KEBA-471319 format. One record per residue: x, y, z of N, C-alpha, C, O in turn; residue number from 1. Coordinates in steps of 0.05 Angstrom, whole numbers, plus 5000, padded with zeros to 4 digits. Layout:
BEGIN
- X:Y:Z:X:Y:Z:X:Y:Z:X:Y:Z:NUM
...
***
This chain:
BEGIN
- 6444:5828:1146:6441:5805:1128:6424:5784:1142:6407:5771:1130:1
- 6430:5780:1168:6415:5760:1184:6385:5768:1186:6368:5751:1185:2
- 6381:5794:1189:6353:5804:1191:6338:5799:1165:6315:5792:1164:3
- 6352:5803:1142:6340:5799:1116:6332:5770:1112:6311:5764:1101:4
- 6350:5752:1120:6345:5723:1118:6320:5715:1134:6303:5700:1124:5
- 6318:5726:1158:6295:5720:1175:6269:5730:1163:6249:5716:1164:6
- 6271:5754:1152:6246:5766:1139:6238:5748:1115:6215:5743:1111:7
- 6258:5740:1099:6252:5724:1075:6240:5697:1083:6221:5687:1070:8
- 6250:5685:1104:6240:5659:1114:6211:5662:1123:6194:5645:1119:9
- 6206:5684:1137:6179:5689:1147:6159:5692:1124:6137:5682:1125:10
- 6168:5707:1103:6150:5711:1079:6144:5684:1066:6122:5678:1058:11
- 6165:5668:1063:6162:5641:1050:6142:5624:1066:6125:5610:1055:12
- 6144:5625:1093:6127:5610:1110:6098:5619:1107:6079:5602:1106:13
- 6094:5645:1106:6066:5656:1104:6054:5648:1077:6031:5640:1075:14
- 6071:5650:1056:6061:5642:1029:6054:5613:1028:6033:5605:1016:15
- 6070:5596:1040:6065:5567:1041:6039:5561:1055:6023:5544:1046:16
- 6034:5574:1078:6010:5569:1094:5985:5578:1078:5965:5563:1077:17
- 5987:5601:1065:5964:5611:1050:5958:5593:1026:5935:5587:1020:18
- 5979:5585:1012:5976:5567:0989:5964:5540:0997:5946:5530:0983:19
- 5973:5530:1020:5962:5505:1030:5933:5507:1036:5918:5488:1030:20
- 5925:5529:1049:5897:5532:1056:5879:5534:1032:5858:5523:1030:21
- 5890:5550:1012:5874:5552:0987:5871:5525:0973:5849:5520:0963:22
- 5891:5508:0974:5890:5481:0962:5869:5464:0975:5852:5451:0962:23
- 5869:5463:1002:5850:5446:1016:5822:5457:1015:5802:5442:1014:24
- 5819:5484:1014:5792:5495:1010:5780:5487:0983:5756:5483:0980:25
- 5798:5485:0963:5789:5477:0937:5782:5447:0936:5763:5439:0922:26
- 5798:5431:0950:5793:5402:0950:5768:5394:0964:5755:5375:0955:27
- 5760:5407:0986:5737:5399:1002:5711:5399:0986:5696:5379:0987:28
- 5705:5420:0971:5680:5420:0955:5680:5397:0935:5659:5385:0930:29
- 5704:5392:0923:5705:5370:0903:5700:5344:0916:5685:5327:0904:30
- 5711:5340:0940:5706:5314:0954:5677:5312:0962:5665:5290:0960:31
- 5666:5334:0971:5638:5334:0980:5620:5327:0956:5600:5312:0958:32
- 5627:5339:0933:5611:5334:0908:5614:5305:0901:5594:5292:0893:33
- 5638:5294:0903:5643:5266:0896:5627:5247:0914:5615:5228:0905:34
- 5627:5253:0940:5613:5237:0959:5583:5239:0954:5568:5219:0957:35
- 5574:5263:0947:5545:5267:0942:5537:5251:0917:5516:5238:0917:36
- 5554:5251:0896:5548:5236:0872:5547:5207:0877:5529:5192:0868:37
- 5567:5197:0893:5569:5169:0899:5544:5160:0915:5533:5139:0910:38
- 5537:5176:0934:5514:5170:0951:5489:5170:0935:5472:5152:0938:39
- 5486:5189:0916:5462:5191:0899:5460:5167:0881:5438:5156:0877:40
- 5483:5158:0870:5483:5136:0850:5476:5110:0863:5468:5091:0849:41
- 5480:5107:0889:5476:5081:0902:5450:5081:0919:5446:5062:0934:42
- 5434:5101:0916:5410:5102:0933:5384:5108:0918:5366:5121:0928:43
- 5383:5097:0893:5359:5102:0878:5334:5090:0891:5313:5103:0892:44
- 5337:5066:0902:5314:5053:0915:5309:5063:0943:5287:5068:0951:45
- 5331:5067:0958:5329:5074:0986:5318:5102:0990:5308:5109:1011:46
- 5321:5119:0969:5311:5146:0971:5281:5147:0966:5268:5169:0967:47
- 5269:5124:0960:5240:5123:0958:5228:5129:0930:5204:5132:0927:48
- 5246:5132:0910:5236:5139:0883:5239:5116:0863:5242:5120:0839:49
- 5239:5091:0873:5242:5068:0856:5220:5066:0835:5224:5055:0813:50
- 5197:5078:0841:5175:5077:0821:5182:5090:0795:5172:5083:0774:51
- 5200:5110:0796:5209:5124:0772:5223:5105:0753:5223:5109:0728:52
- 5235:5084:0763:5250:5065:0747:5234:5040:0740:5243:5023:0725:53
- 5210:5039:0750:5193:5015:0745:5170:5021:0725:5151:5006:0724:54
- 5172:5043:0711:5151:5051:0693:5144:5031:0671:5120:5028:0664:55
- 5163:5016:0662:5159:4996:0640:5148:4970:0651:5140:4953:0635:56
- 5149:4966:0677:5141:4940:0688:5111:4938:0691:5097:4958:0695:57
- 5100:4913:0688:5072:4909:0692:5064:4915:0721:5080:4914:0739:58
- 5038:4920:0725:5028:4926:0752:5034:4904:0772:5040:4909:0795:59
- 5033:4879:0762:5038:4856:0780:5066:4857:0792:5070:4850:0816:60
- 5086:4865:0777:5113:4867:0787:5117:4891:0805:5130:4889:0825:61
- 5104:4913:0798:5105:4937:0815:5093:4930:0843:5103:4940:0863:62
- 5072:4914:0843:5060:4906:0869:5080:4890:0885:5081:4892:0910:63
- 5095:4873:0872:5115:4857:0886:5137:4875:0898:5146:4871:0920:64
- 5144:4896:0883:5164:4915:0894:5153:4931:0917:5168:4936:0936:65
- 5128:4938:0916:5115:4952:0938:5115:4935:0963:5120:4944:0985:66
- 5109:4910:0959:5108:4891:0982:5136:4888:0994:5140:4886:1018:67
- 5156:4887:0976:5184:4885:0985:5192:4909:1002:5205:4907:1022:68
- 5184:4932:0993:5190:4957:1007:5176:4958:1035:5188:4966:1054:69
- 5151:4949:1035:5136:4949:1060:5146:4928:1081:5147:4934:1105:70
- 5153:4905:1070:5161:4883:1088:5190:4883:1095:5198:4871:1116:71
- 5206:4895:1078:5235:4894:1083:5248:4869:1072:5272:4864:1074:72
- 5231:4851:1060:5241:4827:1047:5243:4831:1017:5224:4840:1005:73
- 5266:4825:1005:5269:4831:0976:5251:4815:0958:5243:4793:0965:74
- 5244:4827:0936:5229:4813:0915:5249:4794:0901:5270:4802:0892:75
- 5242:4768:0901:5261:4748:0890:5255:4744:0860:5234:4734:0852:76
- 5274:4752:0844:5273:4748:0815:5290:4724:0808:5314:4724:0813:77
- 5277:4704:0795:5292:4680:0787:5292:4680:0756:5272:4680:0743:78
- 5317:4679:0745:5321:4677:0716:5327:4648:0709:5346:4637:0720:79
- 5312:4637:0691:5315:4609:0683:5316:4606:0653:5301:4619:0638:80
- 5334:4589:0643:5335:4584:0615:5357:4565:0606:5367:4550:0623:81
- 5363:4566:0581:5383:4547:0569:5411:4557:0573:5416:4575:0589:82
- 5429:4546:0557:5457:4554:0558:5461:4584:0549:5481:4596:0555:83
- 5441:4595:0536:5442:4623:0528:5435:4641:0552:5442:4665:0552:84
- 5422:4630:0572:5416:4644:0597:5436:4634:0617:5430:4620:0636:85
- 5461:4642:0613:5483:4630:0627:5488:4642:0655:5481:4665:0660:86
- 5500:4625:0672:5508:4635:0698:5536:4647:0697:5547:4656:0718:87
- 5548:4648:0674:5575:4659:0670:5575:4689:0678:5555:4703:0674:88
- 5597:4698:0689:5600:4725:0699:5597:4746:0676:5590:4769:0682:89
- 5602:4738:0651:5601:4756:0629:5575:4754:0613:5572:4769:0593:90
- 5557:4737:0622:5532:4734:0607:5511:4755:0616:5514:4768:0636:91
- 5490:4757:0600:5470:4778:0604:5456:4777:0632:5450:4798:0643:92
- 5451:4753:0643:5438:4753:0669:5454:4767:0691:5443:4781:0708:93
- 5480:4764:0690:5497:4778:0710:5496:4808:0706:5495:4823:0726:94
- 5497:4817:0681:5495:4845:0676:5469:4857:0685:5468:4878:0697:95
- 5447:4842:0680:5421:4851:0689:5420:4852:0719:5409:4871:0731:96
- 5431:4832:0732:5431:4831:0762:5446:4856:0773:5436:4868:0792:97
- 5468:4863:0762:5483:4886:0771:5467:4912:0768:5468:4929:0785:98
- 5453:4914:0745:5437:4938:0741:5414:4939:0760:5408:4961:0771:99
- 5402:4917:0766:5379:4916:0785:5389:4923:0813:5376:4937:0828:100
- 5413:4913:0820:5424:4920:0847:5429:4950:0849:5424:4962:0870:101
- 5440:4961:0827:5446:4990:0827:5421:5007:0829:5420:5028:0841:102
- 5400:4997:0816:5375:5013:0814:5357:5009:0838:5347:5028:0850:103
- 5353:4984:0846:5333:4978:0867:5346:4970:0894:5332:4968:0914:104
- 5372:4966:0894:5385:4960:0919:5374:4934:0931:5371:4914:0918:105
- 5368:4936:0957:5359:4912:0972:5330:4904:0966:5320:4885:0977:106
- 5317:4919:0949:5289:4912:0942:5287:4888:0924:5267:4874:0923:107
- 5309:4881:0909:5309:4859:0890:5332:4840:0896:5355:4849:0899:108
- 5326:4814:0896:5347:4793:0898:5345:4776:0874:5323:4765:0868:109
- 5367:4773:0860:5367:4759:0834:5383:4733:0835:5405:4733:0847:110
- 5372:4712:0823:5388:4687:0821:5382:4674:0793:5362:4681:0780:111
- 5400:4657:0785:5398:4645:0758:5401:4615:0759:5417:4604:0773:112
- 5384:4602:0743:5386:4573:0739:5390:4568:0709:5373:4575:0692:113
- 5413:4555:0702:5419:4549:0674:5417:4519:0669:5427:4503:0684:114
- 5403:4512:0647:5400:4484:0639:5412:4481:0611:5398:4484:0591:115
- 5437:4474:0610:5452:4473:0585:5442:4451:0567:5441:4427:0575:116
- 5436:4458:0542:5428:4439:0521:5402:4424:0526:5396:4405:0513:117
- 5387:4432:0546:5361:4419:0551:5339:4429:0533:5340:4452:0524:118
- 5320:4412:0529:5295:4420:0515:5272:4421:0535:5276:4413:0558:119
- 5249:4430:0527:5226:4430:0545:5219:4401:0553:5210:4396:0575:120
- 5223:4383:0534:5217:4355:0540:5236:4344:0562:5227:4330:0580:121
- 5262:4351:0560:5281:4343:0581:5273:4355:0608:5274:4342:0628:122
- 5264:4380:0607:5257:4395:0631:5234:4381:0645:5233:4380:0670:123
- 5215:4372:0630:5192:4358:0641:5199:4330:0651:5193:4323:0674:124
- 5214:4315:0635:5222:4288:0643:5239:4288:0668:5237:4270:0685:125
- 5257:4307:0670:5275:4309:0693:5262:4322:0717:5274:4323:0739:126
- 5238:4332:0713:5223:4347:0734:5240:4370:0745:5240:4376:0769:127
- 5253:4383:0726:5270:4406:0734:5253:4430:0744:5264:4448:0757:128
- 5228:4430:0738:5210:4451:0748:5210:4452:0778:5203:4472:0790:129
- 5217:4429:0791:5218:4428:0820:5240:4447:0831:5239:4457:0853:130
- 5261:4452:0814:5282:4470:0822:5271:4499:0825:5278:4513:0844:131
- 5253:4506:0807:5240:4532:0808:5222:4534:0832:5223:4554:0846:132
- 5207:4513:0837:5189:4513:0860:5204:4516:0886:5196:4530:0904:133
- 5227:4502:0887:5244:4503:0911:5255:4531:0917:5258:4539:0940:134
- 5260:4546:0895:5271:4573:0898:5251:4593:0909:5258:4614:0920:135
- 5225:4587:0906:5203:4604:0915:5206:4633:0905:5207:4652:0921:136
- 5208:4637:0879:5211:4664:0869:5185:4680:0870:5163:4669:0871:137
- 5188:4707:0870:5164:4724:0868:5159:4730:0838:5136:4732:0830:138
- 5181:4732:0823:5179:4737:0794:5198:4717:0780:5221:4714:0787:139
- 5187:4704:0759:5202:4685:0743:5206:4696:0715:5187:4702:0701:140
- 5231:4700:0707:5238:4708:0680:5248:4683:0666:5270:4673:0672:141
- 5232:4672:0648:5236:4645:0637:5241:4646:0607:5224:4656:0592:142
- 5264:4635:0599:5270:4630:0570:5266:4600:0566:5285:4585:0571:143
- 5243:4592:0556:5236:4563:0556:5247:4547:0533:5232:4534:0519:144
- 5274:4548:0529:5288:4530:0511:5278:4529:0483:5278:4509:0469:145
- 5268:4552:0473:5255:4553:0447:5275:4545:0425:5267:4530:0407:146
- 5299:4555:0426:5319:4548:0405:5328:4519:0408:5331:4506:0387:147
- 5332:4509:0432:5339:4481:0435:5318:4462:0425:5323:4440:0415:148
- 5293:4471:0428:5270:4455:0418:5267:4456:0388:5257:4437:0375:149
- 5277:4477:0375:5273:4482:0347:5285:4459:0330:5309:4452:0332:150
- 5268:4446:0314:5276:4424:0297:5279:4398:0312:5287:4378:0300:151
- 5274:4398:0338:5277:4374:0354:5250:4365:0366:5242:4342:0364:152
- 5238:4384:0380:5213:4379:0394:5188:4387:0378:5168:4373:0377:153
- 5190:4410:0365:5167:4420:0350:5151:4439:0367:5147:4434:0391:154
- 5141:4461:0356:5129:4482:0372:5103:4473:0386:5098:4482:0408:155
- 5088:4456:0374:5064:4446:0387:5071:4431:0413:5059:4436:0434:156
- 5091:4414:0411:5100:4399:0435:5114:4418:0455:5111:4414:0479:157
- 5128:4438:0444:5141:4457:0462:5121:4471:0480:5124:4473:0504:158
- 5099:4480:0468:5079:4495:0483:5064:4476:0502:5056:4484:0524:159
- 5059:4451:0493:5047:4431:0511:5065:4426:0535:5056:4425:0558:160
- 5091:4423:0530:5110:4419:0552:5111:4443:0571:5112:4440:0595:161
- 5111:4466:0559:5111:4491:0574:5086:4493:0592:5088:4502:0614:162
- 5064:4485:0581:5039:4485:0596:5041:4466:0621:5032:4473:0642:163
- 5054:4443:0617:5058:4424:0639:5076:4437:0660:5071:4436:0684:164
- 5098:4448:0650:5118:4461:0669:5104:4482:0685:5107:4483:0710:165
- 5090:4500:0672:5078:4523:0686:5055:4514:0704:5050:4527:0725:166
- 5041:4493:0697:5019:4483:0715:5030:4473:0741:5018:4478:0762:167
- 5053:4460:0740:5066:4451:0765:5076:4475:0782:5072:4475:0806:168
- 5088:4494:0769:5099:4517:0783:5077:4535:0795:5079:4543:0818:169
- 5057:4541:0780:5035:4558:0790:5017:4544:0810:5005:4557:0827:170
- 5016:4518:0809:5002:4503:0829:5015:4506:0856:5002:4507:0877:171
- 5042:4508:0856:5057:4512:0881:5056:4541:0890:5058:4546:0914:172
- 5053:4559:0872:5052:4588:0879:5034:4603:0860:5043:4611:0838:173
- 5009:4607:0868:4990:4621:0851:4995:4650:0848:4985:4663:0830:174
- 5012:4662:0865:5018:4690:0864:5043:4696:0848:5051:4720:0846:175
- 5055:4676:0837:5080:4680:0821:5073:4696:0796:5053:4692:0782:176
- 5091:4716:0790:5089:4731:0765:5109:4719:0746:5133:4718:0752:177
- 5100:4710:0722:5117:4697:0703:5121:4715:0678:5101:4725:0667:178
- 5146:4719:0671:5153:4734:0647:5167:4715:0628:5189:4705:0634:179
- 5155:4710:0605:5167:4693:0585:5183:4709:0564:5176:4732:0558:180
- 5204:4697:0554:5220:4710:0533:5231:4689:0514:5235:4666:0522:181
- 5235:4696:0489:5246:4676:0470:5276:4673:0474:5288:4689:0488:182
- 5287:4651:0463:5316:4648:0462:5326:4669:0442:5311:4684:0431:183
- 5352:4670:0437:5364:4689:0419:5355:4684:0390:5349:4662:0383:184
- 5354:4706:0374:5348:4702:0346:5372:4689:0332:5395:4690:0342:185
- 5368:4676:0309:5390:4663:0294:5388:4672:0265:5367:4681:0256:186
- 5410:4669:0251:5412:4680:0224:5394:4665:0204:5394:4641:0202:187
- 5379:4681:0190:5363:4672:0166:5345:4648:0172:5342:4631:0155:188
- 5334:4647:0196:5316:4625:0203:5289:4628:0189:5281:4651:0182:189
- 5275:4606:0185:5249:4607:0172:5226:4601:0191:5208:4617:0196:190
- 5228:4577:0204:5206:4569:0222:5210:4581:0250:5190:4586:0264:191
- 5235:4585:0258:5240:4594:0285:5226:4621:0293:5215:4622:0315:192
- 5227:4641:0275:5212:4666:0282:5182:4661:0287:5170:4674:0303:193
- 5171:4642:0272:5142:4636:0276:5138:4622:0303:5117:4626:0315:194
- 5158:4607:0311:5156:4594:0338:5157:4615:0360:5144:4612:0381:195
- 5173:4636:0356:5175:4658:0375:5148:4672:0377:5139:4680:0398:196
- 5135:4676:0354:5109:4688:0353:5088:4671:0368:5071:4681:0382:197
- 5091:4644:0364:5072:4626:0378:5076:4627:0408:5057:4625:0423:198
- 5101:4631:0417:5107:4634:0446:5094:4659:0456:5083:4660:0478:199
- 5096:4680:0441:5083:4706:0448:5053:4702:0451:5041:4712:0471:200
- 5041:4688:0433:5012:4684:0434:5005:4666:0458:4984:4670:0470:201
- 5022:4646:0463:5017:4629:0487:5017:4646:0512:5000:4642:0530:202
- 5036:4664:0514:5038:4681:0538:5012:4698:0541:5001:4700:0563:203
- 5003:4710:0519:4979:4727:0521:4955:4710:0528:4938:4719:0544:204
- 4952:4687:0516:4929:4669:0522:4928:4660:0550:4907:4657:0562:205
- 4952:4655:0562:4953:4644:0589:4958:4664:0611:4962:4657:0634:206
- 4959:4690:0604:4962:4711:0624:4990:4715:0634:4993:4725:0657:207
- 5010:4708:0618:5038:4713:0626:5048:4738:0612:5038:4745:0591:208
- 5067:4751:0624:5080:4774:0611:5099:4762:0589:5108:4739:0591:209
- 5104:4778:0569:5123:4770:0548:5141:4793:0540:5132:4815:0535:210
- 5167:4788:0540:5186:4808:0531:5201:4798:0507:5213:4776:0508:211
- 5201:4814:0486:5214:4805:0461:5240:4822:0457:5239:4843:0445:212
- 5262:4811:0466:5287:4826:0464:5299:4825:0436:5320:4838:0432:213
- 5286:4812:0417:5297:4811:0390:5300:4838:0377:5317:4842:0360:214
- 5284:4857:0386:5285:4884:0375:5312:4898:0381:5319:4918:0368:215
- 5327:4888:0400:5353:4899:0407:5376:4887:0391:5398:4896:0393:216
- 5369:4866:0376:5390:4852:0360:5388:4862:0331:5369:4874:0323:217
- 5409:4857:0315:5407:4862:0286:5385:4844:0274:5378:4824:0285:218
- 5375:4852:0251:5355:4837:0237:5366:4808:0233:5388:4805:0224:219
- 5350:4788:0239:5359:4761:0237:5365:4752:0208:5378:4732:0203:220
- 5355:4768:0189:5361:4762:0161:5388:4774:0152:5397:4768:0130:221
- 5399:4790:0169:5425:4803:0162:5448:4787:0173:5447:4776:0195:222
- 5470:4786:0158:5494:4772:0167:5507:4785:0191:5524:4772:0205:223
- 5499:4809:0198:5510:4823:0221:5505:4808:0247:5520:4809:0266:224
- 5483:4793:0247:5475:4779:0271:5495:4756:0278:5496:4747:0300:225
- 5510:4747:0258:5530:4726:0262:5552:4735:0282:5564:4718:0295:226
- 5556:4761:0283:5576:4772:0303:5566:4770:0331:5581:4774:0350:227
- 5540:4765:0335:5528:4764:0361:5524:4736:0372:5514:4732:0394:228
- 5533:4716:0356:5528:4688:0363:5552:4670:0358:5568:4675:0340:229
- 5556:4650:0375:5577:4630:0372:5566:4602:0377:5543:4599:0383:230
- 5584:4582:0373:5577:4554:0378:5551:4546:0363:5531:4538:0375:231
- 5552:4550:0336:5529:4543:0319:5504:4559:0327:5482:4550:0326:232
- 5510:4584:0336:5489:4604:0343:5474:4597:0368:5453:4608:0373:233
- 5484:4578:0384:5470:4570:0408:5477:4586:0432:5464:4584:0453:234
- 5498:4603:0430:5506:4619:0453:5512:4648:0443:5525:4651:0422:235
- 5504:4668:0457:5510:4696:0449:5540:4702:0454:5552:4693:0473:236
- 5551:4719:0436:5578:4730:0441:5574:4754:0460:5553:4759:0471:237
- 5596:4769:0465:5595:4793:0482:5574:4812:0470:5559:4825:0485:238
- 5574:4815:0444:5555:4833:0431:5526:4823:0435:5508:4839:0440:239
- 5522:4797:0433:5496:4785:0437:5486:4789:0465:5463:4796:0470:240
- 5504:4784:0484:5496:4788:0513:5490:4817:0519:5472:4822:0534:241
- 5505:4835:0506:5500:4864:0510:5472:4872:0499:5458:4887:0511:242
- 5466:4861:0475:5440:4867:0463:5417:4857:0481:5398:4871:0486:243
- 5420:4833:0490:5399:4820:0506:5396:4835:0533:5374:4842:0541:244
- 5418:4841:0546:5417:4854:0572:5407:4883:0569:5392:4893:0587:245
- 5414:4897:0548:5406:4925:0545:5375:4927:0543:5363:4945:0553:246
- 5363:4908:0528:5334:4908:0526:5321:4903:0553:5303:4918:0561:247
- 5331:4884:0568:5319:4877:0594:5325:4899:0615:5308:4904:0632:248
- 5348:4912:0613:5354:4934:0631:5334:4957:0628:5325:4969:0647:249
- 5328:4962:0602:5308:4984:0597:5281:4976:0607:5266:4992:0617:250
- 5274:4950:0604:5248:4940:0613:5245:4942:0643:5225:4951:0653:251
- 5266:4933:0657:5265:4932:0686:5271:4958:0700:5263:4963:0723:252
- 5286:4976:0687:5295:5001:0701:5287:5027:0688:5293:5048:0699:253
- 5275:5026:0665:5265:5050:0651:5284:5074:0653:5277:5093:0666:254
- 5308:5072:0641:5327:5094:0644:5317:5120:0632:5332:5140:0632:255
***
């Protein structure tokens, strides 16, 4: 009986050892695969293929990225705008920043300046353009208060003010790349869409890039867009921020 017990114990021990080895052999490939995936997902830029994600960007921005890669100093992207271009953690600039970090890593450094409830006239009078100059960005993504100006400043004055703002900024840095974009669309507007078109034309005339994220939103004539806006349509909701960020993410990272 004692011999039988010893034999049984030995068999159990052998089975346990074999089962344990089989378990760990199975776990190691899975861990290796997980590590490989994690490494791959965090090294898009460092692996030297960042160009694949910059296909939608203008040549001027690609050159900035090339310089950043060569020098080891990040390309500084400065995002500037109204309360719709918020510094809040849940707003579209933060989402875009996270995507850029994931895609380009240390090649891009992003910062945001928010000017709540300001118009272009306020921006000029307060000389807030000096904040931009102080930041010394390589690329400026600018939402020039188009909606705040609507019905208050007038598009002719908006563009005149924008011209003043940009003349100060470009005088300080002639190599700056500027990308203009409109504020958010609003429901059933009449003059406002024409003002966005005028901003687009201003950009083309003056050699600035222009990105129109409105195509990522519901038609402004549809009541669906009301779900994307709050506070008298002056601030995007979570849906609005997602629409705005998704357009810019595709522009900057070409998924």
